[in-house]
C-alpha positions as CSV (number, residue, x, y, z in Angstrom):
1,X,-21.1,-74.2,148.1
2,X,-23.1,-71.7,150.2
3,X,-21.9,-69.4,148.0
4,X,-22.5,-71.1,144.5
5,X,-25.9,-71.8,145.4
6,X,-25.9,-67.9,146.7
7,X,-25.8,-67.4,143.1
8,X,-26.9,-70.1,141.1
9,X,-30.1,-71.6,143.0
10,X,-29.2,-75.2,141.7
11,X,-26.6,-77.3,140.3
12,X,-26.1,-77.8,136.8
13,X,-22.2,-79.3,136.3
14,X,-21.0,-75.6,133.1
15,X,-21.9,-73.8,136.1
16,X,-20.5,-75.0,138.8
17,X,-17.0,-75.7,136.5
18,X,-16.9,-72.1,135.9
19,X,-18.0,-70.6,139.6
20,X,-14.7,-73.1,140.2
21,X,-12.5,-72.0,137.9
22,X,-13.6,-68.1,138.1
23,X,-15.4,-67.2,141.9
24,X,-12.8,-69.3,143.8
25,X,-9.3,-67.9,145.1
26,X,-7.4,-70.3,144.6
27,X,-3.4,-69.7,145.3
28,X,-0.6,-69.4,147.7
29,X,-0.4,-67.2,150.9
30,X,1.7,-63.9,150.0
31,X,4.3,-65.2,153.3
32,X,5.1,-68.2,151.0
33,X,7.8,-67.4,148.5
34,X,6.9,-67.7,144.5
35,X,9.5,-71.0,143.6
36,X,6.9,-73.4,146.6
37,X,5.4,-76.0,143.8
38,X,2.7,-76.4,146.7
39,X,-0.2,-77.3,145.4
40,X,-0.9,-81.4,146.2
41,X,-1.5,-83.8,143.6
42,X,-3.8,-86.2,143.6
43,X,-1.8,-89.9,143.2
44,X,-4.6,-92.3,144.2
45,X,-8.7,-92.2,144.3
46,X,-9.9,-95.3,145.8
47,X,-14.3,-96.1,145.1
48,X,-16.5,-98.3,146.8
49,X,-20.1,-98.9,148.1
50,X,-20.6,-100.2,150.9
51,X,-23.9,-102.5,152.0
52,X,-26.4,-103.8,150.3
53,X,-30.6,-102.1,149.7
54,X,-31.2,-98.8,149.3
55,X,-28.4,-97.9,152.2
56,X,-25.5,-97.3,151.5
57,X,-22.2,-96.5,152.1
58,X,-19.6,-94.5,149.9
59,X,-16.0,-95.5,151.0
60,X,-13.4,-93.4,149.4
61,X,-9.6,-93.7,150.3
62,X,-7.8,-90.0,148.7
63,X,-4.5,-90.4,148.5
64,X,-2.4,-86.2,148.0
65,X,1.1,-86.3,147.1
66,X,3.2,-83.2,148.1
67,X,6.5,-82.2,146.0
68,X,9.2,-82.7,149.1
69,X,11.9,-80.6,147.6
70,X,9.6,-77.0,148.1
71,X,7.8,-77.6,151.7
72,X,12.0,-76.9,153.5
73,X,11.5,-73.2,154.3
74,X,7.4,-73.3,155.3
75,X,6.2,-71.4,157.9
76,X,3.5,-72.8,160.5
77,X,1.1,-73.8,159.3
78,X,-2.7,-75.8,159.2
79,X,-4.6,-77.8,156.4
80,X,-8.0,-79.3,156.4
81,X,-9.1,-81.5,153.3
82,X,-12.5,-80.2,151.7
83,X,-14.3,-83.0,149.5
84,X,-16.9,-82.3,147.3
85,X,-19.8,-85.1,146.2
86,X,-22.4,-84.2,144.1
87,X,-24.7,-87.0,143.9
88,X,-27.1,-88.2,141.2
89,X,-31.0,-87.6,141.7
90,X,-30.9,-90.8,142.9
91,X,-28.7,-90.8,146.2
92,X,-29.8,-88.7,149.1
93,X,-27.7,-87.4,152.2
94,X,-30.0,-87.0,155.5
95,X,-28.2,-83.8,157.1
96,X,-29.3,-85.9,159.4
97,X,-27.4,-88.4,159.7
98,X,-24.4,-86.3,159.4
99,X,-25.1,-83.5,162.0
100,X,-24.7,-86.6,164.5
101,X,-21.5,-87.9,162.5
102,X,-20.5,-84.1,162.6
103,X,-21.3,-84.1,166.8
104,X,-19.1,-87.4,167.0
105,X,-15.9,-86.1,165.3
106,X,-15.9,-87.7,161.8
107,X,-15.7,-84.5,160.3
108,X,-14.7,-81.7,160.6
109,X,-17.7,-79.7,159.2
110,X,-20.3,-81.4,156.6
111,X,-23.5,-79.7,155.1
112,X,-26.4,-80.8,152.4
113,X,-26.8,-78.4,149.5
114,X,-29.8,-78.3,146.5
115,X,-32.3,-80.9,146.8
116,X,-32.8,-81.9,150.8
117,X,-36.7,-83.3,150.7
118,X,-36.2,-87.0,151.9
119,X,-39.7,-87.9,150.5
120,X,-39.3,-86.9,146.9
121,X,-38.7,-89.8,144.4
122,X,-36.5,-90.0,141.9
123,X,-38.3,-87.9,138.8
124,X,-38.9,-85.4,141.0
125,X,-36.1,-84.6,142.7
126,X,-32.9,-82.6,141.5
127,X,-29.2,-83.4,142.0
128,X,-27.9,-83.1,146.4
129,X,-24.4,-81.3,146.5
130,X,-22.5,-82.5,149.8
131,X,-19.2,-80.8,151.4
132,X,-17.5,-82.5,153.6
133,X,-14.2,-80.8,156.1
134,X,-11.5,-82.6,157.2
135,X,-8.7,-81.3,159.4
136,X,-5.8,-83.1,159.3
137,X,-3.8,-81.1,162.0
138,X,-0.8,-79.0,161.6
139,X,1.5,-78.7,159.4
140,X,0.8,-80.8,156.6
141,X,3.1,-80.2,154.5
142,X,6.1,-80.5,156.4
143,X,4.2,-84.1,158.5
144,X,3.4,-86.0,155.4
145,X,6.5,-85.5,153.1
146,X,5.8,-89.3,151.8
147,X,1.5,-88.6,151.0
148,X,-1.2,-87.6,152.8
149,X,-4.1,-90.5,153.0
150,X,-7.8,-89.0,153.6
151,X,-11.1,-92.4,153.8
152,X,-13.9,-91.4,154.5
153,X,-17.0,-93.2,154.6
154,X,-20.5,-91.4,153.8
155,X,-23.9,-92.9,154.1
156,X,-26.0,-92.5,151.3
157,X,-30.1,-93.1,150.5
158,X,-31.5,-94.1,147.3
159,X,-34.7,-92.6,146.0
160,X,-37.6,-94.6,144.8
161,X,-36.3,-94.3,141.5
162,X,-38.4,-96.4,138.0
163,X,-36.7,-99.5,138.3
164,X,-36.1,-102.1,135.7
165,X,-37.5,-105.5,134.8
166,X,-35.3,-106.5,136.9
167,X,-36.3,-104.4,140.2
168,X,-33.5,-103.0,139.8
169,X,-32.0,-98.9,139.6
170,X,-28.8,-97.8,138.3
171,X,-27.3,-95.2,140.1
172,X,-23.6,-93.8,138.2
173,X,-21.4,-91.8,141.0
174,X,-18.7,-89.5,139.2
175,X,-15.5,-88.4,141.1
176,X,-15.3,-86.0,144.1
177,X,-13.9,-82.3,143.7
178,X,-11.3,-81.9,146.3
179,X,-9.8,-78.8,147.2
180,X,-7.1,-78.2,150.4
181,X,-7.7,-74.9,152.4
182,X,-4.7,-73.7,155.1
183,X,-3.4,-71.5,156.9
184,X,-0.4,-69.7,157.8
185,X,-0.1,-68.3,161.4
186,X,2.4,-66.7,162.4
187,X,1.7,-62.9,160.3
188,X,-0.4,-59.8,161.9
189,X,-3.6,-61.9,160.2
190,X,-3.8,-66.0,159.6
191,X,-3.6,-66.0,156.3
192,X,-5.8,-68.4,154.3
193,X,-4.7,-70.3,150.6
194,X,-6.4,-72.2,148.6
195,X,-5.2,-75.5,146.2
196,X,-7.4,-77.3,144.1
197,X,-6.0,-80.6,143.6
198,X,-4.7,-81.9,140.0
199,X,-5.4,-84.9,139.6
200,X,-3.3,-85.9,135.6
201,X,-1.7,-89.1,137.0
202,X,-4.3,-90.2,140.0
203,X,-4.5,-93.6,140.0
204,X,-8.1,-93.8,139.8
205,X,-9.8,-97.4,141.2
206,X,-13.7,-98.6,142.0
207,X,-15.7,-102.0,142.6
208,X,-17.4,-101.9,139.7
209,X,-19.3,-105.2,140.8
210,X,-23.3,-105.9,140.3
211,X,-23.8,-104.6,143.7
212,X,-23.3,-101.4,143.1
213,X,-26.7,-101.1,141.6
214,X,-29.5,-100.4,143.8
215,X,-32.5,-102.2,144.5
216,X,-35.6,-100.4,146.2
217,X,-37.0,-102.4,149.2
């Protein structure tokens, strides 16, 4: 996301999709056989908002599946999962709060991009983005032949929005953008491979109960 904002300055979905498609170095490391079908596939994405009022946690349960036939002769490698949350304008993540979680080892790395002014009401703010890195340890593709599960709770806060007659404002979240980055070791220099996770057959679940509506206190 740092490279994206250096180029575009603000978040537009069309620019973001173009950047993902054209600017990121997707592909396999040169040390891997071309015949391997190593792209992790998203098989389950479950999303829930936890808590009440203006301060919530966005809970995400993510499962990746990997073709076990394609990982027989893999070299030693280490991987991390990268989660991109493009937040709606009515919601923000507190960078200082995320840094505390980073220091506690909850994330491998985390950063907020875009509008980080925590005091702006929703009608004066623009979208922000949270980029989360989760270390899944060495030899990911060998150790998780039956699937890899990732669970994340991201603390979020509601901006001051225009309210309807009930005193509530509804905020809608889209699915995250998911990537897997692996470093192949044992060569003259470690090579990095970036995969985008495909989700054509993924099972998508969300808690659609009324408490997903944010009420400003």
